[in-house]
C-alpha positions as MATLAB code, in Angstrom:
seq = 'MSQITRGDDPTPGSGDMLLELPQHMLDLLLEGCQVIGFDWRYRYVSATASVHARKARNELIGRTMMEVYPGIDQTPMFEALSRTMTRRTQVRLENRFVYPDGEEAWFDLRFLPVPEGVLVLSLDITEQKQAEEALRRSEQKYRELFDHAQVGMFRLSADGQRLLDANPKLSEILGAPAGELQAEGSGLPWAHPERFADFLAQVLSGGKIDHVELELITHDGRRIPCIVSAAALPNGSGVEGTVRDITRRVRDEQHRLKLVAAIDQAAEAVVVTDSTGRISYVNPAFEKISGYTRDEVIGRNPRFLKSGAQDEEFFRK';
ca = [
      22.590    8.587   15.075;
      24.689    9.156   12.010;
      23.686   11.502    9.081;
      21.669   10.113    6.303;
      22.773   11.610    2.831;
      20.703   11.445    0.049;
      21.549    8.541   -2.981;
      20.573    8.328   -6.113;
      17.395    5.892   -6.972;
      18.579    3.326   -9.700;
      15.308    3.656  -11.462;
      12.100    5.607  -11.132;
       9.388    3.892   -9.344;
       5.707    3.995   -9.041;
       6.317    6.425   -5.637;
       7.844    8.924   -7.913;
       4.738    9.142  -10.217;
       2.361    8.991   -7.287;
       3.853   12.232   -5.571;
       3.281   14.091   -9.009;
      -0.248   13.467   -8.308;
      -2.664   16.274   -6.850;
      -3.095   16.408   -3.271;
      -6.890   15.471   -3.532;
      -5.746   12.676   -5.808;
      -3.678   11.008   -3.146;
      -6.407   11.634   -0.756;
      -8.375    9.114   -2.290;
      -5.911    6.232   -2.199;
      -6.847    3.386   -0.233;
      -3.465    3.078    1.211;
      -2.063    5.720    3.614;
       0.491    7.997    1.818;
       3.414    9.523    3.764;
       7.158   11.135    2.806;
       9.744   10.984    4.937;
      12.618   13.466    4.398;
      16.263   12.719    4.586;
      16.323   14.383    8.137;
      13.343   12.298    9.080;
      10.779   15.155    9.063;
       7.392   14.429    7.486;
       6.938   16.010    4.066;
       3.615   14.675    3.028;
       0.901   12.993    4.707;
      -2.206   11.808    2.965;
      -5.737   11.867    4.552;
      -5.582    8.398    4.992;
      -2.105    8.544    6.856;
      -3.373   10.940    8.979;
      -6.208    8.402    9.922;
      -3.552    5.923   10.483;
      -1.542    8.036   12.808;
      -4.609    9.371   14.594;
      -3.124   12.918   14.287;
      -4.072   16.003   12.388;
      -1.636   16.866    9.329;
      -0.281   19.874   11.219;
       0.610   17.740   13.854;
       2.932   15.757   11.570;
       4.016   18.251    8.568;
       7.832   19.672    9.478;
       8.239   17.392   12.455;
      10.627   14.802   13.047;
       9.223   10.891   13.641;
      11.016   11.032   16.712;
       9.382   14.381   17.867;
       5.747   12.807   17.402;
       6.578    9.020   18.264;
       9.517    9.388   21.081;
      11.415    5.963   21.135;
      10.217    5.329   17.292;
      13.800    5.000   16.460;
      14.232    1.894   18.592;
      11.736   -0.388   16.670;
      11.995   -2.520   13.807;
       9.623   -0.515   11.655;
      12.423    2.307   12.206;
      14.938   -0.188   11.080;
      13.264   -0.895    7.868;
      12.975    2.468    7.089;
      16.377    3.437    7.598;
      17.620    0.444    5.360;
      15.199    2.080    2.652;
      16.474    5.611    3.279;
      20.166    4.341    3.133;
      20.466    1.422    0.708;
      17.581    3.227   -1.727;
      15.867   -0.633   -1.845;
      12.251   -1.217   -1.227;
      11.236   -2.887    1.958;
       8.159   -4.441    3.226;
       6.808   -5.531    6.426;
       3.762   -5.859    8.888;
       4.024   -3.869   11.750;
       2.129   -3.820   15.033;
       1.426   -0.145   16.268;
       0.425    0.805   19.942;
      -1.247    4.047   20.005;
      -0.785    6.305   23.404;
      -3.833    5.107   24.898;
      -2.878    1.667   24.707;
      -4.757    0.337   21.735;
      -3.015   -1.402   19.002;
      -3.488   -1.554   15.170;
      -1.579   -3.439   12.399;
      -0.287   -1.902    9.071;
       1.084   -3.670    5.851;
       4.139   -1.397    5.428;
       5.917   -0.675    2.015;
       8.988    1.618    1.919;
      10.013    3.010   -1.530;
      13.020    5.433   -2.257;
      11.975    8.474   -3.493;
      14.194   11.891   -4.480;
      12.723   13.723   -1.549;
      13.517   10.767    1.024;
      11.296    7.944    1.459;
       7.724    6.915    0.479;
       5.614    5.095    3.140;
       2.260    3.309    2.217;
       0.585    2.084    4.701;
      -2.566   -0.840    4.333;
      -4.411   -1.204    7.743;
      -4.698   -4.922    7.999;
      -5.867   -5.076   11.746;
      -9.060   -6.678   10.929;
      -6.947   -9.829    9.182;
      -4.592  -10.078   12.169;
      -7.177   -9.886   14.818;
      -9.117  -12.768   12.615;
      -5.625  -14.679   12.432;
      -5.045  -14.313   16.185;
      -8.439  -15.654   16.887;
      -8.177  -18.617   14.970;
      -5.442  -19.815   17.409;
      -7.577  -19.245   20.437;
      -9.924  -22.167   20.212;
     -11.626  -24.366   17.887;
     -15.063  -23.002   18.387;
     -14.284  -19.549   18.095;
     -12.077  -20.441   14.768;
     -15.304  -22.101   13.221;
     -17.511  -18.801   13.996;
     -14.735  -16.607   12.713;
     -14.091  -18.706    9.718;
     -17.693  -18.818    8.540;
     -18.140  -15.214    9.095;
     -14.752  -13.526    8.582;
     -14.645  -10.624    5.599;
     -11.617  -12.672    4.125;
     -11.298  -15.636    2.168;
     -10.097  -18.536    4.272;
      -9.126  -21.935    3.250;
      -7.493  -25.524    4.907;
      -5.743  -27.879    2.457;
      -4.216  -31.097    2.705;
      -0.536  -31.165    3.189;
       0.299  -31.503   -0.430;
      -1.632  -28.787   -1.466;
      -3.756  -30.963   -3.757;
      -7.138  -31.224   -1.948;
      -9.322  -28.805   -0.197;
     -10.382  -29.539    3.161;
     -12.184  -26.285    4.013;
     -13.156  -23.178    2.543;
     -15.615  -20.630    4.162;
     -18.037  -18.640    2.394;
     -16.283  -15.174    1.741;
     -13.647  -17.432   -0.499;
     -16.608  -18.929   -2.252;
     -17.782  -15.399   -2.847;
     -14.208  -14.237   -4.218;
     -13.899  -17.037   -6.226;
     -18.064  -16.988   -7.654;
     -18.405  -20.336   -6.696;
     -21.833  -21.999   -5.170;
     -21.543  -22.488   -1.516;
     -20.187  -25.866   -0.754;
     -19.132  -26.528   -4.419;
     -15.492  -26.054   -3.694;
     -14.926  -29.103   -1.361;
     -17.237  -31.005   -3.154;
     -15.005  -31.040   -6.165;
     -12.354  -32.880   -4.300;
      -9.305  -30.861   -5.429;
      -7.006  -27.710   -4.635;
      -8.004  -24.593   -5.118;
      -7.803  -23.225   -8.838;
      -4.454  -21.551   -8.867;
      -3.573  -19.544  -12.310;
      -0.082  -20.590  -11.965;
       0.364  -24.033  -10.053;
       4.295  -23.664  -10.244;
       4.224  -20.507   -8.197;
       1.864  -21.909   -5.774;
       4.081  -25.031   -5.335;
       6.887  -22.713   -4.503;
       4.665  -21.085   -2.008;
       3.434  -24.191   -0.391;
       7.454  -25.438   -0.151;
       8.193  -22.430    1.807;
       4.977  -22.495    3.959;
       5.777  -26.256    5.018;
       9.760  -25.615    5.700;
       9.363  -22.208    7.644;
       5.800  -23.137    9.227;
       4.366  -19.378    7.801;
       4.393  -17.358    5.054;
       2.574  -13.942    4.861;
       1.357  -11.812    1.970;
       2.479  -13.515   -1.481;
       0.478  -12.107   -4.455;
      -0.735  -15.006   -6.415;
      -3.437  -15.273   -8.985;
      -6.530  -17.211   -8.610;
      -8.959  -18.354  -11.484;
     -12.575  -17.568  -10.625;
     -15.498  -19.867  -11.369;
     -16.384  -17.945  -14.675;
     -12.843  -18.199  -16.013;
     -11.290  -14.712  -14.881;
      -7.969  -14.226  -13.096;
      -7.765  -12.117  -10.092;
      -4.746  -11.317   -8.171;
      -4.869  -12.114   -4.375;
      -2.776  -11.605   -1.257;
      -2.176  -14.696    0.249;
      -1.146  -15.676    3.856;
      -0.559  -19.408    5.116;
       0.727  -21.360    7.863;
       1.429  -24.992    8.341;
      -1.193  -27.004   10.776;
       0.757  -29.028   13.708;
       1.730  -32.609   12.875;
       1.825  -32.042    9.328;
      -2.112  -32.347    9.156;
      -2.195  -29.780    6.433;
      -2.166  -25.986    5.665;
      -4.502  -23.164    6.540;
      -4.510  -19.310    5.170;
      -6.166  -16.540    4.129;
      -6.855  -14.863    0.742;
      -7.780  -11.203    0.151;
      -8.763  -10.188   -3.330;
      -6.909   -7.160   -4.311;
      -8.469   -6.601   -7.731;
      -9.665   -3.113   -6.828;
      -6.496   -2.068   -5.413;
      -4.179   -3.256   -8.702;
      -6.877   -1.701  -11.011;
      -6.415    1.690   -8.781;
      -2.802    1.463   -9.304;
      -3.177    1.134  -12.927;
      -5.480    3.691  -13.399;
      -3.326    6.205  -11.129;
      -0.338    5.514  -13.756;
      -2.495    5.734  -16.394;
      -3.870    9.175  -15.137;
       0.180   10.331  -14.350;
       0.617    9.497  -18.195;
      -2.577   11.254  -19.525;
      -1.516   14.460  -17.707;
       2.105   14.410  -18.696;
       1.214   13.689  -22.149;
      -1.583   16.505  -22.323;
      -1.329   19.143  -25.021;
      -2.660   21.875  -22.673;
      -0.576   22.893  -19.535;
      -1.582   21.655  -16.481;
      -0.626   23.665  -13.017;
      -1.369   22.401   -9.877;
      -1.011   24.553   -6.474;
      -1.399   23.990   -2.660;
      -3.866   25.865   -0.406;
      -1.159   28.706   -0.457;
      -1.466   29.217   -4.219;
       2.354   27.893   -4.374;
       3.070   25.369   -7.617;
       3.322   21.713   -6.661;
       3.211   20.439  -10.264;
       3.372   21.414  -13.721;
       3.024   18.972  -16.639;
       5.524   18.924  -19.920;
       3.364   21.145  -21.562;
       3.653   23.805  -19.078;
       7.483   23.954  -19.647;
       7.028   24.145  -23.231;
       4.206   26.771  -23.838;
       6.147   28.832  -20.924;
       9.206   27.989  -21.470;
      10.062   27.654  -17.603;
      11.322   24.246  -16.194;
       9.584   22.447  -13.729;
      12.330   23.038  -11.169;
      12.311   26.852  -11.741;
       8.465   26.982  -11.088;
       8.099   24.559   -8.322;
       7.025   26.287   -5.285;
       6.394   30.185   -6.606;
       3.188   31.632   -6.990;
       1.856   31.630  -10.463;
       1.704   35.354  -10.321;
       4.893   35.504  -11.705;
       3.335   34.518  -14.913;
       1.824   38.031  -15.098;
       2.216   39.778  -18.289;
       1.273   43.346  -17.102;
      -1.541   43.446  -19.905;
      -4.390   42.983  -17.832;
      -5.112   45.099  -14.502;
      -5.886   44.066  -10.833;
      -9.363   43.842  -11.194;
      -9.031   41.416  -14.178;
      -6.861   39.015  -12.043;
      -9.566   39.417   -8.644;
     -12.438   38.236  -10.939;
];
């Protein structure tokens, strides 16, 4: 395998800010979060990512991906990761992962270039993929799953202008009374009809489009961000798809960004250490107050700040 060299990221992304958050905050993310170094070693693994991998953090940190998962360098996922590692561009894909016991899971993966290598964000979409697969098996199973699915589902006319069917979850997402959506005889309330028109054209020309972010307007007039996937039905009979409300995910990401900004702008010095006592983050106020730069203190124990004015008993307390 050719050696990967670190490239210059053209612009800092949200991935850089995420990595500056304390670990316990990263562990609260809905998505798994891991950092792969330029040597393919796991540099960081969040609690959610550990659950996704079904391996403890100490089984991953410091080891290469190839050591942990032999043969992974021959997979489409690794090829996509390599593109981000070498070209320093963002990549997104759905990945089917088979565990050693034969069980499989599906993940929505996003690869973002960061100074340490690549930040990998993973969202478990196994239930959604199982739902989509079940829809193809039989009309009877389709109807049962359609009515009880925990993602919004719809069926539209081929021109996208008429809603033919909608499940209870979609009515719940839009805050509309059961059955009212179809009764209106119109399409879904897209916030940007022109964007949906482009989306529909791609579905009809390519047969299927996955994970496109579109906004819908709820019954009470709110705009909500959604992830929409759709496929063309046989013989041009229409389009069916799924809707997943990501309002919470977007709100959480905005909260994280505000939190990073707040910590960076705080007048008080903020220092975060890992479990071994080594500094993993300091804010600009610390640099101003102490005179040390971030690069000078990351990885060191805070004891180097001792002035000598207090005795050991003071520090023990």
